C-alpha positions as CSV (number, residue, x, y, z in Angstrom):
1,M,-234.4,-25.5,68.4
2,G,-232.7,-28.4,71.0
3,L,-229.1,-28.4,69.8
4,F,-228.3,-25.1,71.5
5,P,-229.3,-24.5,75.3
6,T,-232.0,-21.8,75.6
7,T,-233.8,-20.0,78.3
8,P,-235.2,-20.0,81.4
9,R,-232.1,-21.7,82.5
10,P,-232.0,-23.6,86.0
11,D,-230.4,-21.8,88.4
12,H,-226.7,-23.2,89.5
13,S,-225.2,-20.5,91.3
14,G,-225.2,-22.5,94.6
15,D,-223.2,-25.3,93.1
16,R,-220.1,-25.4,94.5
17,T,-218.2,-27.1,91.7
18,R,-219.1,-24.2,89.5
19,P,-216.2,-21.5,89.7
20,L,-217.2,-18.3,92.0
21,A,-217.0,-16.3,89.0
22,D,-219.6,-18.3,87.7
23,R,-221.3,-18.7,91.1
24,M,-221.8,-15.1,91.6
25,R,-222.6,-14.0,88.2
26,P,-225.7,-11.3,88.8
27,S,-229.0,-12.5,88.0
28,T,-230.8,-9.3,87.4
29,L,-229.4,-5.8,86.5
30,D,-230.1,-4.5,90.3
31,E,-227.4,-6.7,91.0
32,F,-224.7,-6.2,87.9
33,V,-221.9,-3.7,89.3
34,G,-219.8,-1.4,86.5
35,Q,-221.3,0.1,83.6
36,E,-223.8,2.8,85.0
37,H,-223.5,4.5,81.7
38,L,-225.0,2.0,80.5
39,V,-227.5,0.0,82.7
40,G,-228.0,3.2,85.3
41,P,-231.9,4.0,85.6
42,G,-233.3,5.6,82.6
43,K,-230.0,5.0,80.5
44,P,-230.6,3.5,76.9
45,L,-229.6,-0.6,78.1
46,R,-231.5,-0.3,80.7
47,T,-234.1,0.8,79.3
48,Q,-234.3,-1.4,75.8
49,I,-233.9,-4.6,78.2
50,E,-237.0,-3.7,80.7
51,R,-239.0,-2.6,77.6
52,D,-238.2,-6.2,76.1
53,D,-237.0,-4.5,72.9
54,I,-233.7,-4.6,72.0
55,G,-232.2,-4.8,68.5
56,S,-229.2,-6.5,67.6
57,L,-226.2,-5.7,69.8
58,I,-222.2,-5.5,69.7
59,F,-220.6,-5.7,73.7
60,W,-217.5,-4.4,73.4
61,G,-215.3,-4.6,76.4
62,P,-212.2,-5.5,78.1
63,P,-213.1,-9.2,79.6
64,G,-214.1,-9.7,83.1
65,T,-216.8,-6.1,82.7
66,G,-220.0,-8.1,82.2
67,K,-220.2,-8.6,78.5
68,T,-221.6,-12.6,78.9
69,T,-223.5,-11.5,81.8
70,L,-225.4,-9.0,80.7
71,A,-226.6,-11.4,78.0
72,Q,-227.6,-13.7,80.2
73,I,-229.6,-11.3,82.5
74,I,-231.6,-10.3,78.8
75,A,-231.9,-14.0,78.4
76,R,-234.1,-13.7,81.9
77,L,-235.8,-10.8,81.0
78,T,-236.7,-11.6,77.3
79,K,-239.7,-13.0,76.2
80,A,-237.7,-14.3,73.2
81,E,-236.1,-17.9,72.9
82,F,-232.9,-17.4,73.5
83,I,-229.2,-19.3,72.0
84,E,-225.9,-19.4,73.5
85,F,-222.8,-20.8,71.8
86,S,-218.7,-19.0,71.5
87,A,-217.2,-18.5,68.3
88,V,-214.6,-20.8,69.2
89,L,-216.5,-24.4,69.1
90,V,-218.6,-23.9,66.0
91,G,-218.5,-23.1,62.0
92,I,-220.5,-22.4,59.9
93,K,-222.8,-25.5,59.3
94,E,-223.9,-25.0,63.1
95,I,-224.5,-21.3,62.5
96,K,-226.9,-22.3,59.4
97,Q,-228.9,-24.7,61.3
98,V,-229.4,-22.2,64.5
99,M,-230.6,-19.5,61.4
100,A,-233.1,-22.3,59.6
101,D,-234.8,-23.0,63.3
102,A,-234.7,-19.2,64.0
103,E,-236.8,-18.6,60.7
104,R,-239.1,-21.5,61.3
105,A,-239.6,-20.3,64.1
106,R,-240.1,-17.0,63.2
107,V,-243.3,-18.0,61.6
108,Y,-245.1,-19.3,64.7
109,G,-244.1,-15.9,66.3
110,T,-241.2,-17.0,67.9
111,R,-238.2,-14.6,68.5
112,T,-235.0,-15.9,68.7
113,I,-232.0,-13.9,70.5
114,V,-228.9,-15.4,69.5
115,F,-225.7,-14.9,71.8
116,I,-222.1,-15.3,70.1
117,D,-219.2,-15.2,72.6
118,E,-216.4,-13.6,71.2
119,I,-217.6,-12.9,67.9
120,H,-214.5,-11.3,66.4
121,R,-213.0,-15.1,66.0
122,F,-215.6,-15.5,63.2
123,N,-214.6,-15.0,59.8
124,K,-216.0,-12.5,57.3
125,A,-218.0,-16.0,55.5
126,Q,-219.1,-16.6,59.3
127,Q,-220.6,-13.6,59.9
128,D,-221.9,-13.3,56.8
129,A,-224.4,-16.5,56.7
130,F,-226.1,-13.7,60.2
131,L,-227.3,-11.4,58.0
132,P,-229.5,-12.2,55.5
133,H,-231.4,-13.5,59.0
134,V,-230.4,-9.9,60.9
135,E,-232.0,-8.3,58.1
136,K,-235.0,-9.9,57.8
137,G,-235.7,-9.8,61.4
138,N,-235.5,-13.9,62.4
139,I,-233.0,-13.3,64.8
140,R,-231.8,-10.8,67.0
141,L,-228.2,-11.3,67.0
142,I,-225.9,-10.2,70.3
143,G,-222.3,-10.2,69.9
144,A,-219.9,-10.3,72.6
145,T,-216.1,-8.9,71.4
146,T,-212.9,-7.7,73.6
147,E,-211.0,-6.3,70.1
148,N,-212.8,-3.1,68.5
149,P,-215.7,-4.1,66.4
150,S,-214.4,-1.8,63.7
151,F,-211.9,-4.0,62.7
152,E,-213.0,-7.1,63.1
153,I,-216.7,-7.4,62.2
154,I,-217.7,-6.4,58.9
155,S,-219.3,-3.1,57.8
156,A,-222.6,-4.8,56.6
157,L,-223.5,-6.4,60.3
158,L,-222.3,-3.7,62.0
159,S,-224.6,-1.1,60.4
160,R,-227.2,-3.7,62.3
161,S,-225.9,-3.3,65.1
162,R,-225.7,-1.1,67.9
163,V,-222.4,-0.9,69.7
164,Y,-222.5,-0.8,73.7
165,V,-218.8,0.1,75.0
166,L,-218.4,-1.6,78.2
167,K,-215.5,-0.6,80.9
168,P,-212.9,-1.8,82.8
169,L,-214.4,-2.3,86.4
170,T,-213.3,0.8,89.1
171,E,-211.0,-0.8,92.1
172,E,-213.6,0.1,94.4
173,Q,-216.5,-1.9,92.3
174,I,-213.9,-5.1,91.9
175,I,-213.6,-4.6,95.5
176,A,-217.5,-4.4,96.2
177,L,-217.9,-7.6,94.4
178,L,-215.4,-9.0,96.8
179,V,-216.9,-8.2,99.9
180,R,-220.3,-9.5,98.7
181,A,-218.5,-12.5,97.4
182,L,-217.3,-12.8,101.0
183,S,-220.5,-12.5,102.5
184,D,-222.6,-14.5,100.4
185,E,-223.0,-18.0,102.1
186,E,-225.0,-19.3,99.5
187,R,-223.5,-18.7,96.2
188,G,-220.2,-16.9,97.8
189,L,-217.6,-17.9,100.3
190,G,-220.3,-16.6,103.1
191,A,-220.0,-20.2,105.1
192,M,-216.5,-20.0,105.3
193,K,-216.1,-17.0,107.3
194,L,-212.9,-16.0,106.0
195,R,-211.1,-13.2,107.5
196,V,-209.2,-10.4,105.1
197,S,-208.1,-7.6,105.6
198,G,-208.7,-4.2,103.4
199,E,-205.9,-3.7,102.0
200,G,-205.8,-7.5,100.7
201,L,-209.1,-7.1,98.7
202,A,-207.6,-3.9,97.5
203,K,-204.0,-5.0,96.2
204,I,-206.4,-8.1,94.1
205,A,-208.5,-5.4,93.2
206,A,-204.8,-3.5,92.0
207,Y,-203.4,-6.3,90.2
208,S,-206.9,-7.7,88.3
209,S,-207.1,-4.5,86.4
210,G,-210.4,-4.2,86.2
211,D,-211.7,-7.6,85.6
212,A,-213.7,-9.1,87.8
213,R,-213.8,-12.8,87.3
214,S,-210.1,-12.6,87.3
215,A,-210.8,-10.8,90.7
216,Y,-212.7,-13.7,92.1
217,N,-210.5,-16.4,90.8
218,V,-207.8,-14.5,92.9
219,L,-210.5,-14.2,95.7
220,E,-211.0,-17.6,95.2
221,V,-207.4,-19.6,95.2
222,A,-206.5,-17.4,97.9
223,A,-209.5,-19.0,100.1
224,T,-208.2,-22.4,99.5
225,L,-204.4,-21.9,100.2
226,A,-205.8,-20.2,103.6
227,R,-208.1,-23.4,104.5
228,G,-205.2,-25.4,103.7
229,R,-202.7,-23.8,105.8
230,A,-205.0,-22.7,109.1
231,G,-206.3,-26.4,108.5
232,Q,-209.9,-25.2,109.4
233,E,-212.7,-25.0,106.9
234,V,-214.5,-22.4,109.5
235,G,-212.8,-18.7,110.2
236,A,-209.6,-18.7,108.2
237,E,-207.5,-15.4,107.4
238,I,-206.2,-14.8,104.3
239,T,-203.3,-13.2,104.5
240,D,-201.2,-10.8,102.4
241,E,-198.7,-13.1,101.9
242,L,-201.9,-15.7,101.0
243,V,-203.0,-13.1,98.5
244,Q,-199.1,-12.7,96.7
245,D,-199.4,-16.4,96.4
246,A,-202.7,-16.1,94.7
247,L,-202.0,-13.2,92.4
248,Q,-198.5,-14.8,91.2
249,K,-198.6,-12.5,88.1
250,R,-200.6,-9.3,87.5
251,V,-203.2,-9.8,84.7
252,L,-201.9,-6.9,82.5
253,L,-204.6,-6.5,79.4
254,Y,-202.7,-7.0,76.5
255,D,-203.0,-8.6,73.1
256,K,-199.9,-8.3,71.0
257,G,-202.5,-8.4,67.8
258,G,-205.0,-6.5,68.8
259,E,-206.0,-2.7,69.8
260,E,-204.6,-2.1,72.9
261,H,-201.4,-3.3,71.6
262,Y,-201.6,-0.4,69.2
263,N,-203.0,2.3,72.0
264,L,-200.2,1.3,74.5
265,I,-197.5,2.1,71.5
266,S,-199.5,5.5,70.4
267,A,-199.5,6.4,74.7
268,L,-195.4,5.8,74.3
269,H,-194.7,7.9,71.5
270,K,-197.0,10.5,72.2
271,S,-195.6,10.8,76.4
272,V,-192.0,10.4,73.9
273,R,-193.1,13.2,72.1
274,N,-194.4,15.7,74.6
275,S,-191.4,15.2,76.9
276,D,-192.8,13.4,80.0
277,P,-189.8,10.7,80.5
278,D,-192.3,9.4,84.0
279,A,-195.2,8.7,81.3
280,S,-193.0,7.1,79.0
281,L,-191.6,4.4,81.6
282,Y,-194.9,3.6,82.6
283,W,-196.5,2.5,78.9
284,L,-192.9,1.4,78.5
285,A,-193.1,-1.0,81.4
286,R,-196.6,-2.0,80.6
287,M,-195.7,-2.9,76.8
288,L,-192.4,-5.4,78.2
289,E,-194.4,-6.9,81.6
290,A,-196.8,-7.9,79.1
291,G,-195.0,-9.5,76.9
292,E,-194.5,-7.4,73.9
293,D,-191.4,-8.5,71.8
294,P,-189.1,-6.1,72.7
295,L,-187.5,-5.5,68.9
296,Y,-191.1,-4.1,68.1
297,I,-190.4,-1.6,70.8
298,A,-186.6,-1.0,70.0
299,R,-188.1,-0.2,66.0
300,R,-190.6,2.1,67.4
301,V,-188.1,3.5,69.0
302,V,-185.7,4.2,66.6
303,R,-188.9,6.0,65.0
304,M,-189.5,8.1,67.5
305,A,-185.7,9.5,67.4
306,V,-185.7,10.4,63.5
307,E,-189.6,11.6,63.7
308,D,-190.0,13.1,66.8
309,I,-186.2,14.2,67.2
310,G,-184.0,14.6,64.3
311,L,-181.3,16.6,64.0
312,A,-182.5,18.8,67.2
313,D,-179.8,16.0,68.7
314,P,-178.8,13.7,66.2
315,N,-177.4,11.4,69.1
316,A,-180.9,10.9,69.9
317,L,-180.7,7.9,66.7
318,A,-177.8,6.4,67.3
319,L,-178.7,6.4,71.1
320,S,-181.3,4.7,70.0
321,M,-179.8,2.3,67.6
322,A,-177.5,1.1,70.4
323,A,-180.8,0.0,72.4
324,R,-182.0,-1.7,69.9
325,D,-178.1,-4.0,70.1
326,A,-178.6,-3.8,73.2
327,V,-181.5,-5.7,73.6
328,D,-181.1,-8.3,70.5
329,F,-177.5,-8.9,72.3
330,I,-178.5,-9.2,76.3
331,G,-181.9,-10.0,75.7
332,M,-184.0,-9.6,78.2
333,P,-185.4,-9.2,81.1
334,E,-181.4,-7.0,81.0
335,G,-182.7,-5.2,77.6
336,N,-185.4,-3.5,79.5
337,L,-182.9,-1.3,80.8
338,A,-181.8,-0.7,77.5
339,L,-185.5,0.9,76.3
340,A,-186.0,2.4,79.3
341,E,-182.6,4.4,78.6
342,A,-183.7,4.9,75.3
343,V,-186.6,6.2,75.9
344,V,-185.8,8.7,78.6
345,Y,-183.1,10.2,76.6
346,L,-185.5,10.9,73.7
347,S,-188.4,12.2,76.6
348,L,-185.3,15.1,77.4
349,A,-184.5,15.8,74.2
350,P,-185.4,18.5,72.2
351,K,-187.4,18.4,69.9
352,S,-188.1,19.1,65.8
353,N,-190.3,17.1,63.5
354,A,-188.5,19.5,60.7
355,L,-186.9,16.5,59.2
356,Y,-190.2,14.2,58.7
357,T,-192.1,17.4,57.1
358,A,-189.3,18.2,54.5
359,Y,-189.4,14.3,53.8
360,G,-193.3,14.3,53.2
361,A,-193.1,17.1,50.9
362,V,-190.0,15.6,49.1
363,Q,-192.5,12.7,49.0
364,Q,-195.9,15.0,48.0
365,D,-192.9,16.4,44.9
366,V,-191.7,13.7,43.9
367,E,-195.5,11.3,43.4
368,Q,-196.9,14.7,41.7
369,T,-194.5,16.5,39.7
370,A,-192.9,15.1,36.6
371,A,-189.6,13.0,37.1
372,E,-187.2,15.7,34.6
373,P,-183.9,14.0,34.0
374,V,-181.0,15.1,36.3
375,P,-179.7,18.3,35.2
376,L,-176.3,18.0,32.7
377,H,-173.9,19.5,35.1
378,L,-174.4,17.1,37.7
379,R,-174.0,13.9,36.0
380,N,-170.7,12.4,35.8
381,A,-169.1,12.1,32.2
382,P,-167.2,9.1,32.1
383,T,-166.3,8.7,28.4
384,G,-166.1,11.3,25.5
385,L,-169.5,10.8,24.0
386,M,-170.8,12.1,27.1
387,K,-168.6,14.7,27.6
388,G,-169.7,15.5,24.2
389,L,-173.0,15.7,25.0
390,G,-172.9,18.1,27.9
391,Y,-173.0,15.7,30.4
392,G,-170.6,17.6,33.7
393,Q,-170.4,20.9,31.8
394,G,-170.8,23.5,34.1
395,Y,-170.4,22.0,36.8
396,Q,-168.5,23.7,39.8
397,Y,-166.5,21.9,42.6
398,A,-167.2,23.2,45.7
399,H,-163.3,22.6,47.7
400,D,-162.1,24.8,44.9
401,L,-164.0,27.6,45.8
402,E,-163.7,30.0,48.6
403,G,-166.5,28.7,51.6
404,K,-167.3,25.6,49.6
405,I,-170.6,26.6,48.3
406,A,-171.4,27.2,44.4
407,D,-173.8,28.9,43.2
408,M,-175.3,26.6,41.3
409,Q,-178.9,24.9,40.6
410,C,-178.9,20.8,42.0
411,L,-183.1,20.8,41.7
412,P,-184.5,20.3,38.5
413,D,-185.7,23.6,36.4
414,H,-189.6,22.8,37.8
415,L,-188.7,23.0,41.5
416,R,-186.1,25.6,41.3
417,G,-185.6,27.4,44.3
418,R,-188.1,25.2,46.3
419,T,-187.2,24.5,50.1
420,Y,-188.3,21.6,52.2
421,Y,-186.0,21.6,54.9
422,H,-187.2,24.1,57.6
423,P,-185.0,24.0,61.1
424,T,-186.4,24.8,64.5
425,N,-184.6,26.7,66.9
426,E,-184.6,23.3,68.9
427,G,-181.3,21.6,70.1
428,V,-178.2,21.4,67.6
429,E,-180.9,22.4,65.0
430,K,-180.5,25.9,66.3
431,R,-177.0,25.5,64.4
432,I,-177.5,23.9,61.7
433,R,-180.7,27.0,60.5
434,E,-177.4,29.5,61.6
435,R,-175.5,27.4,59.1
436,L,-178.1,27.3,56.7
437,E,-178.1,30.9,56.6
438,E,-175.0,31.1,56.0
439,I,-175.2,29.3,53.4
440,K,-177.6,31.4,51.4
441,R,-175.3,34.3,52.6
442,R,-173.0,32.8,50.4
443,R,-174.2,31.8,47.9
444,S,-176.0,35.1,47.4
445,A,-172.8,37.0,47.0
446,G,-171.5,34.4,44.9
447,A,-174.3,35.0,42.5
448,E,-173.2,38.7,42.8
449,T,-169.4,38.3,42.1
450,D,-170.5,36.2,38.8
451,R,-172.8,38.8,37.3
452,G,-170.4,42.0,38.3
453,S,-167.1,39.6,37.0
454,G,-169.5,38.4,33.7
455,A,-168.7,35.1,34.8
456,G,-170.9,32.1,33.2
457,K,-171.0,34.7,30.3
458,P,-170.8,32.9,26.4
C-alpha cells in the first residue's frame, strides 16, 4: 500500500511555502464552513463520518466548496487506510495496482477508502475498473466532481454510491473565512497584522462566486501587494485599489462543455420566454463574460424567435438574424450589444408557440400516418402522358377566383380537415387569426355556391 499517500498525514498547515488556501484547510468538521445541510449537527454525512460508517460517496459541487476538504477530514477520522489520487494524473495501470493492494489488505481486516479528485475525468473503462472492488467491499470509493454525476459517472458505479450535492458558499461565509485567515497567526496571515476594510472583504467575497479557494488566493495576492507597496512586513493596509488589482477578473463559474453551460442557456431562454428583459440581459452577460461562443448564443436567440414568438411578431426572427450577422461582422466585444438588443426585443415581443406546436403536430402525423401520394389535382402535368393520367385535373387557380380562395382539398384524404396551426390573439397573430377565419368563411361560401350551381358534377 505504499504507492500512494495514506492517512495519517503530517500537518503542513504551518508551512509558509504552501498556498494560503491549503494552509487554512479545515481539519475537523467543527472548523468546516458551509454545507450545513450535509455536515450540520445530526445531518446525514456528519453522522456517517462520526460513526466511521461511510459507504461509497460522490461529492458533487462547484470548485472551492469543500469536496477535497471533506475527504481529508474523513481521512483523519476514519480507521481505514486512505488513498488519494487525481484522475488527471493516473491511469488504468495505477488503478489496478491500488485495487490489488486493497484486496490483499481486506484479507487482513484492513478497510481501504480511495479518494478520487475530478472523477469525471476518468473514462468508462477506468471507472469500470473500480466497480467489482466496490461491489465486493474491497474499497469504499469517494469521488469529487464539478460535473453532473448523471452524465459523467457510469450508472453501475453511481447506483452503488450516495451522491452529496455541495452548494457554493455564501458571501457571508466567504467573509468569515477571510477574517479567520487574517487573524490566524499559525496558519494564516495573522502575523502580518494586515488592515482591510469590510468593503474590501465583501468585494473579494462577491467576486469569488462562492469559491473559497479563489477568495483565499485573491487575499494572498492582495496581502503580498500591500506588503510590497508599504515596504513593511507588518501592519500594511490592503486598500480597495489593491483588492481590485488582485482580482483582475471576476471568477465566473462556467464550463462551455459542462452542465453550467446548459443551465445558463436554459435560464436565458426561459427568461426571454417569460418576458423578463432584465433577467435575460443578466444571463446573457453571464455567458458572454465567461467566454461563451457568441455565435452559439446567437443561434439560440434565433431559436427563441421562432419557438416562442413566431408569427406573433415576425420581426423577431429578422432582428435575431441581424444580430447573428452583426456578431459575425464586427466581432466582440461590440457584438455583445447586438445580442443584447435582440434579447431585449425578444423579451418584450408578444409570445406565441402556435407555430412551434403546429410543426410538432405535423411531424407526428408524418411519422405515424401513411405517406399517401400527392392528390392528382395538386400535381403538375408538363407532359401529355401525365395529363392523360389525370395530373392537374380539377386544380383551381386561386388568382382567378373571387377572394383568391378555392374550395379545394390540399391535404391527403386521410388527413382531410386536419388543422395544425392555431394562432393566438397575441401581436400579429391576432390579425392572422382573423384572416384565417375570413378564409374559412369564404371557402365555406364558395362551397355552398358550387353546390347550388351544380359545379363539380359530372
